[in-house]
N, C-alpha and C positions, 0 to 999 in steps of 0.2 A: 741668286751665285752675285752680286755686285758685290766691290769687295767684298769679298772676301776672307782674304788676308791681309795682311797690316804688316807696317814696318814695328820693329820691336818699336820697345820706348823704353828712357830707360828709368821711367819712376812706376813700369811693371814686374811683381814680383816671379820672379825664376816658378815653375814648379818641386815640390815639394818631392814627389817622385815621378819624373818622365816617362817613366814606362811603358802606360797607357796610353801614351798621347805619342810614343812609336808607334806603340803594336794597335796605332788604330789607323793611322799615316799608313802602316806599313798594309793594312787590309785594302784602302783606298787607288795605293799600289798597283795591286792586281784587279781590280776593278775597272781600274782603267782599258784595259783589255773590248774594251765592248762599250767603254763611256770617257769618250775622246774629251766630249764637254767638263770633264773633270783637271783636263788635265790643265791647265795652269794655275787652279786652286792647290792643288795634291806638289806641283812645281816647286809653292809656294813655301807648304806647311812642313816642304821635305829639308828647306835649305835650316831650317832649325831644328832638326835630331839634335841635336849636341846640348841646347840650353835652352828647353823653348821655357817660353813666359805662360803669363797665366793671357798676355790679350793672345799667346796666339791658340792657347786655349781652349779660347772662347772662339776664335776661328775656326778653329775645326770642326766644332760643336755645332756652326750656321752650315759648316758644307757635310754635317750627317746629318742633318734636317732636310737641307735640300733633296741627300737621296734619299731618305726616308720620303719625303714628297717626290719626287721619282721615281718609282720603283719600279711603271711599266715602260721608261723608257729604256733602244737598245738601239743599237748600231744595225740599220739594212744594209743588206744586199740584194742585187737581184743580178737576172741573170745580163749577164753584158754581150753583144755582138761580137767585140773584136776587144781587144786588146792596149786600149786608147791611155797614154800615162799625161797629167798633166800636173799641176805642184802649184800647189801657191804655200807662199814663203814671205812673214813678215818681221820685223823687230820693232820693239817698246823703248828707242835709246834715251841710253843711261832713265833705264827708268824704277831702279831700285835706289831710296833718297840715302841706303846706308856705305857704299860701293860705288853705285853713280855706275855700274855694271849695266848694261843691255838685255832682255829677255829677249829671246827668237822661235821664233814655232813653223811649220810647216805644215802643209794637211798634202798630202801624195793620192791621185785617184788614178785607179785602173778603170778607166770607163766611169756608173754613173759613181761605184764602189770606193771607202775612201777605205787605203789599203796600209796605210803608213801615218805617222801624225810624233809629233813634238814639242812639250815644250818647255824648253830650257835655257839660264844661263848660261851668258857670251864667258868666255874663260876670261878675256882681257877689255879692257875700257876700251871702247870707243871713242872716238876724237870728235865724230860727227853724223849724221843718221844714216849719209851713205856710207858711210864704212859697214855701220849696225848692219842695215840693211842688205849689204853683200856677205858682209858673216854667215848671214840667213842662209842667202842663195846661193854658195858654196857648200852651206849644211844636208843644202837640201838638192843642187845637181848630186852630190855622194848615194844621197836613198836613192836620188829614180837611177842613178846608171848600178845601184845595186840591186836594184827591182827590175829594171831590162836585165838585167845578167840572172835574173833568177828563173824573166816569161822562158829566156833561152833555153833554158837546163829545163825545165817544161818543155818541151819543144813551143813556144807562144813565137812570135816573131807582129813587133809591133809596126806597121804600116805608114807611119808617119813619126814625125822629129819629135820628141816630148815640148810641151811647151810648161815652162815656168813662170808663174806672173808674179810683179812686182807692183808696188807701190809707192815705188820710189824713181823717181826719171834717175838722179845722181847715177843710182848702180842698175840702171838697166845700159845709161850707154857706158860704165864701167867694164861688159862685158865687153865690148865690140869696139871701144875705143881708145885704142892704147895713149892719147896721146891725155887721159888725164889721168897715168900714169908718173906723173910730175907728183899731182896731188895726195897719192897712194903709195906714198914709196916706204911707210911705216907699217902699212900693214906686211901681215905674215905672210911667207910669199905662199903655203900651202895654197893658200886663199885665192889664189889667182886662178888654180886649175879651173876651174871658173869658163874662165873667156878663154881656156885653150878647149872646152868643149862647146864654146861658143861657137868658135874659127874654123874650128875642122868638122862644124853642122852634125854634131852630135845631140844639142841640146839650143834649144830659145829660148832667150827670155822677154819676154811679152809687160806692155805697162795694165794698170787693170787699177780702177779706181779705188779708193780705199772704203768706201762703199760697200765694192764688192769684194772686197779681198779680206776671204774665208780663214786665212790665217790668225786674222785678225782677233779672235777668242781665243788663244793660246800666250796671248802675249800680255795683257791685259785689263783688267778688268771695268765691267761695261754693262752701259745699264741694259734694263730686263729687257726691252721692248729689243735692241740689237741683238743681244746676247738667245735668246731666245730665237729670232730667224738664224740667227748662224748655227746654229745647232741641231736648226731643222737640215740647211742645207745641207751641212755634217751627213748626213742622214742618220741624225738619232733621233728618232720616233719611238712610240708609241706601237708593242711589239703586240699581236695579234693575241687570243687571249689560245692555252695549249690545249686541247683536245680530250 
């Protein structure tokens, strides 16, 4: 799954009939319900649905070969004694060479189980890696708040404050230090609600090293060893044979 997708090139001819490309990518979107390891690749492929080229078709076939070789994998869910929520967020700053927008991703865990994840290109161009990471934190903060409200509706109360793990120190400090505000006036106002959640004690934002950043798999192409390690940590493992 390394380098599964490539940016379009000027010398890559368009597909004569993009229908089958769109159908296959649409099918992969359903598979994401149990295969979070496909999120980044499918996100990239979906960005070219309107006019796919031969390069995109080749990338799609590579993803399909990966799926065919890992049919035994699935998302593992185990019994958890307490509803502890924690999440990882990451961003690949200016990772797209076409428009220099960043790709953000997050993984939300309930106990040891991965319950929500995404890989998504950000709507605006970030002027710094801190801004891109801060926007990613805002997205995962909104998701964690929603998960908390869902748990409350189910009669489950989180005894501990949810922790958001981020591998960018600037974004981590920005959540609680208003001194940084002068450097971030261009950041959209709706992203600053994460700082409000931190100041009221509803959320905690902690630093995690890039090596331990599980959301890295949702933001960029990775080397095989790194990809396999993160896939396992997310809980995508071989399923036991059915009886």
